[in-house]
C-alpha positions in Angstrom: 61.3 -134.9 116.6 63.7 -133.2 114.1 62.4 -132.2 110.7 65.1 -134.2 109.0 64.4 -137.3 110.9 60.6 -137.0 110.5 61.3 -136.4 106.5 63.4 -139.7 106.4 60.9 -141.6 108.5 58.0 -140.4 105.9 60.2 -141.4 103.0 60.9 -144.8 104.6 57.5 -145.5 105.1 56.5 -144.5 101.6 59.2 -146.7 100.3 57.8 -149.7 102.4 54.2 -149.0 101.0 55.4 -148.7 97.5 57.4 -152.0 97.9 54.1 -153.9 99.5 52.1 -152.8 96.6 54.6 -153.3 93.8 53.7 -155.8 91.0 55.1 -159.3 91.6 56.3 -161.7 89.1 55.1 -165.3 89.0 58.5 -166.6 89.9 58.9 -164.2 92.8 55.2 -164.9 94.0 56.6 -168.5 94.8 59.3 -167.4 96.9 57.6 -165.2 99.5 57.1 -166.3 103.0 53.4 -166.9 102.5 54.1 -169.1 99.6 57.0 -171.3 101.2 55.5 -171.5 104.7 54.1 -175.1 105.5 50.5 -174.4 106.5 49.6 -178.0 107.3 49.7 -178.5 111.0 49.4 -182.4 111.0 50.5 -184.0 107.7 48.8 -187.7 108.1 45.5 -186.1 109.5 45.4 -183.6 106.7 45.9 -186.3 104.0 43.2 -188.4 105.7 40.6 -185.7 105.1 41.8 -184.9 101.4 38.9 -187.0 99.9 40.1 -186.9 96.3 43.6 -188.4 97.3 41.7 -191.2 99.1 39.6 -191.8 96.1 42.8 -192.0 94.0 44.2 -194.3 96.8 41.2 -196.6 96.4 41.3 -196.8 92.6 45.0 -197.5 92.6 44.5 -200.5 95.0 41.8 -201.7 92.9 44.0 -201.7 89.8 46.4 -203.6 91.7 43.8 -206.2 93.1 40.8 -206.6 91.0 39.2 -208.7 93.6 39.0 -205.9 96.3 35.7 -204.6 97.1 35.3 -201.1 98.5 31.9 -200.4 99.8 30.4 -197.0 100.5 31.3 -197.1 104.2 30.9 -194.1 106.5 33.5 -195.3 109.0 36.6 -193.1 108.9 38.5 -196.1 110.3 38.0 -197.7 106.8 40.8 -197.0 104.3 38.5 -194.7 102.1 36.3 -192.2 103.8 33.3 -192.2 101.5 30.8 -190.0 102.8 27.2 -191.1 102.6 26.1 -187.5 102.9 22.8 -185.2 102.5 24.4 -183.1 99.8 22.2 -180.3 98.6 23.2 -178.5 95.6 21.6 -175.2 96.3 22.3 -171.6 95.2 25.3 -170.9 97.0 29.2 -171.4 96.7 29.0 -175.1 96.4 26.2 -176.8 98.1 25.2 -177.3 101.6 26.6 -180.5 103.6 24.7 -181.9 106.2 27.1 -184.3 108.0 25.9 -187.4 110.2 27.1 -187.6 113.9 29.9 -189.8 113.1 31.5 -186.8 110.9 31.7 -184.5 114.0 34.1 -186.7 116.0 37.5 -185.5 115.6 36.9 -182.8 112.9 34.4 -180.2 114.2 37.3 -178.6 116.3 39.5 -177.9 113.2 38.2 -175.7 110.5 41.0 -176.5 108.1 40.2 -180.1 108.2 36.5 -179.4 107.8 37.3 -177.0 104.9 39.5 -179.4 102.8 37.1 -182.2 103.6 34.2 -180.4 102.3 36.1 -179.2 99.3 37.2 -182.7 98.6 33.8 -184.1 98.6 32.7 -181.2 96.3 35.4 -182.3 93.9 34.2 -185.8 93.9 30.5 -185.2 94.0 30.0 -183.0 90.9 30.5 -184.3 87.5 34.3 -183.7 86.9 37.3 -185.2 85.5 40.7 -185.3 87.5 44.1 -186.6 87.0 46.7 -188.2 89.2 50.0 -189.6 88.8 51.6 -191.6 91.8 55.1 -192.0 92.5 55.2 -195.2 94.4 59.1 -195.5 94.8 60.3 -196.0 98.2 61.9 -193.3 100.2 60.7 -189.7 101.3 60.1 -187.2 98.7 62.5 -184.4 97.9 62.0 -180.9 96.8 63.1 -182.0 93.5 60.5 -184.8 93.4 57.7 -182.5 94.3 58.8 -180.0 91.6 59.1 -182.8 89.0 55.5 -184.1 89.9 54.1 -180.7 89.6 55.8 -179.9 86.3 54.3 -183.1 84.8 50.8 -182.0 86.3 51.3 -178.7 84.7 52.2 -180.2 81.4 48.9 -182.0 81.6 46.9 -178.9 82.6 48.5 -177.2 79.5 47.6 -180.0 77.3 44.1 -180.6 78.6 42.8 -177.1 79.7 44.9 -174.4 78.4 45.4 -175.2 74.7 43.9 -171.6 73.9 46.3 -170.0 76.3 43.2 -168.2 78.1 43.8 -169.7 81.6 45.4 -167.5 84.3 46.5 -168.0 87.8 43.7 -167.3 90.2 44.1 -163.8 91.6 46.0 -162.5 88.8 45.6 -158.9 87.5 47.2 -156.6 85.1 48.1 -154.1 87.9 49.5 -156.4 90.6 50.4 -159.2 88.3 50.9 -162.2 90.9 50.9 -160.2 94.1 47.4 -161.1 95.1 47.8 -164.8 94.1 47.8 -167.7 96.6 50.2 -170.0 95.2 52.2 -172.5 97.4 55.6 -173.9 97.0 56.8 -175.5 100.2 60.2 -177.3 99.6 59.8 -181.1 99.9 56.1 -181.0 100.9 53.7 -179.6 98.4 53.3 -177.2 95.5 49.8 -176.1 94.7 48.6 -173.4 92.0 44.8 -172.6 91.2 43.9 -171.5 87.7 40.8 -169.9 86.0 40.0 -171.3 82.6 37.3 -170.9 80.0 34.3 -173.3 81.1 33.9 -176.4 78.7 30.1 -176.2 79.1 29.1 -172.6 79.8 30.9 -170.0 77.4 30.3 -167.1 80.0 31.6 -169.0 83.0 35.1 -169.9 84.2 36.4 -173.2 85.4 38.6 -173.7 88.5 41.6 -176.2 87.8 43.8 -176.9 90.7 47.5 -178.2 89.7 49.3 -179.7 92.6 52.0 -182.1 93.8 52.2 -183.6 97.4 54.6 -185.7 99.4 53.3 -188.9 100.9 49.6 -188.6 100.3 49.1 -192.1 101.9 51.2 -195.2 102.7 52.9 -196.6 99.8 53.0 -193.4 97.7 56.2 -191.3 97.9 54.4 -188.3 96.0 51.3 -187.5 94.0 50.7 -185.1 91.1 47.2 -183.9 90.6 45.2 -181.7 88.0 41.6 -181.2 89.5 38.7 -179.4 87.9 35.8 -177.6 89.6 33.1 -177.9 87.2 30.4 -176.4 89.4 28.7 -172.9 88.3 26.4 -170.7 90.1 22.6 -171.8 88.9 20.8 -169.1 86.8 18.7 -166.8 88.8 15.4 -168.3 89.9 16.9 -171.9 89.1 18.0 -174.2 92.1 20.2 -176.6 90.0 22.5 -176.9 87.0 23.1 -180.0 84.9 27.0 -180.4 84.6 27.1 -184.1 83.6 29.0 -183.5 80.4 32.0 -182.7 82.6 32.2 -186.2 83.5 33.1 -189.2 81.1 32.2 -187.1 78.0 34.8 -184.5 78.8 37.1 -187.3 79.7 36.6 -189.2 76.6 37.5 -186.1 74.5 40.6 -185.3 76.4 42.0 -188.6 76.7 44.1 -188.4 73.6 45.7 -185.3 75.0 47.1 -186.8 78.1 51.0 -186.3 77.8 53.4 -189.0 79.1 54.8 -188.8 82.5 57.2 -190.9 84.6 54.5 -193.0 86.2 51.6 -192.5 83.8 48.2 -190.8 84.6 45.0 -192.2 86.2 41.8 -190.4 85.4 39.3 -190.1 88.2 35.8 -189.2 86.7 32.8 -188.4 88.5 29.9 -189.2 85.8 26.5 -190.6 85.5 25.9 -194.3 85.7 25.4 -196.0 82.3 21.9 -197.2 83.1 20.9 -194.4 85.6 22.1 -191.2 84.1 20.5 -189.2 87.1 22.9 -191.0 89.6 26.6 -190.8 89.6 29.7 -193.2 90.0 33.5 -192.4 90.1 35.5 -194.1 87.5 39.1 -194.8 87.9 40.7 -195.2 84.5 44.1 -195.9 83.2 44.1 -196.3 79.4 41.3 -198.9 78.7 41.3 -200.4 82.2 38.5 -199.2 84.3 37.5 -199.5 88.1 34.2 -198.3 89.6 33.9 -196.7 93.0 30.9 -195.2 94.8 30.2 -191.5 94.6 29.3 -189.2 97.5 25.4 -189.2 97.5 23.2 -186.3 96.3 19.8 -185.3 97.4 16.6 -186.9 96.0 15.5 -183.4 94.8 18.8 -183.1 92.6 18.2 -186.8 91.5 14.8 -185.9 90.4 16.1 -182.6 88.5 18.5 -184.7 86.6 16.1 -187.5 85.8 13.9 -184.8 84.0 16.7 -183.4 81.9 17.7 -184.9 78.6 21.0 -186.6 78.4 23.1 -188.5 76.0 26.1 -190.3 77.2 28.0 -189.4 73.8 
């Protein structure tokens, strides 16, 4: 190989390496192939296993029909896949979920559905406050619809979680900027960006907040905008559990006045202690002063006993 050619090849490879490690801006991070590629293999199946969206659907339907009763049913043919789970909050990344036999039918072959189902259950099991805005207009969502829904969700995120300006996109660092982030912006389908924010309960911990917008999350909804918080933190060394109950209604009540206006309004979805049993949870759907109640995924008796032994004041 001629020396000149080898030199050109080395310079070219060096240039490619430099490009691949160059810092990336936020806007550029949303235009990469990774960010704009649709990773959802089957839209309807995916949405079925997005548990928090199904909770939002259930609450939305109850607001429209106060007589509707939604029991904690384990049948996936039912409109809301409320899981009656043996949920163990152990000292791992989110707790172990032991799933009954019915859970294995149809999902055990697909790691993606299993992952997002598990993540969705964790969002709804731990005390947390989520916000959803539903676009129920007829027709298919456009790229503009998804971007507008996401922009409204981001405005709520800023008002509720980022008033101090200390939140940052998950994966961001000063050297790479946004090159190592995992944002998604798939035209006309979904936009999803994960943030890290100061934790409202533990000064030395961070809170994960997911800001997203999705097309057709279920029948009757053109699009959904969502701001979801993951309040869970690693228990201290030597401890098995941590009390997160103040991330429920207490957090929601403090933030309610900060919720900004949007085209279709915001529904809060709050996993919080039951009024007369603060060691057990329920899920509240709330729009202004109107409230509906849904069953929360079950937790283990051991965790219930831990909570019962901890002091708790509802305000």
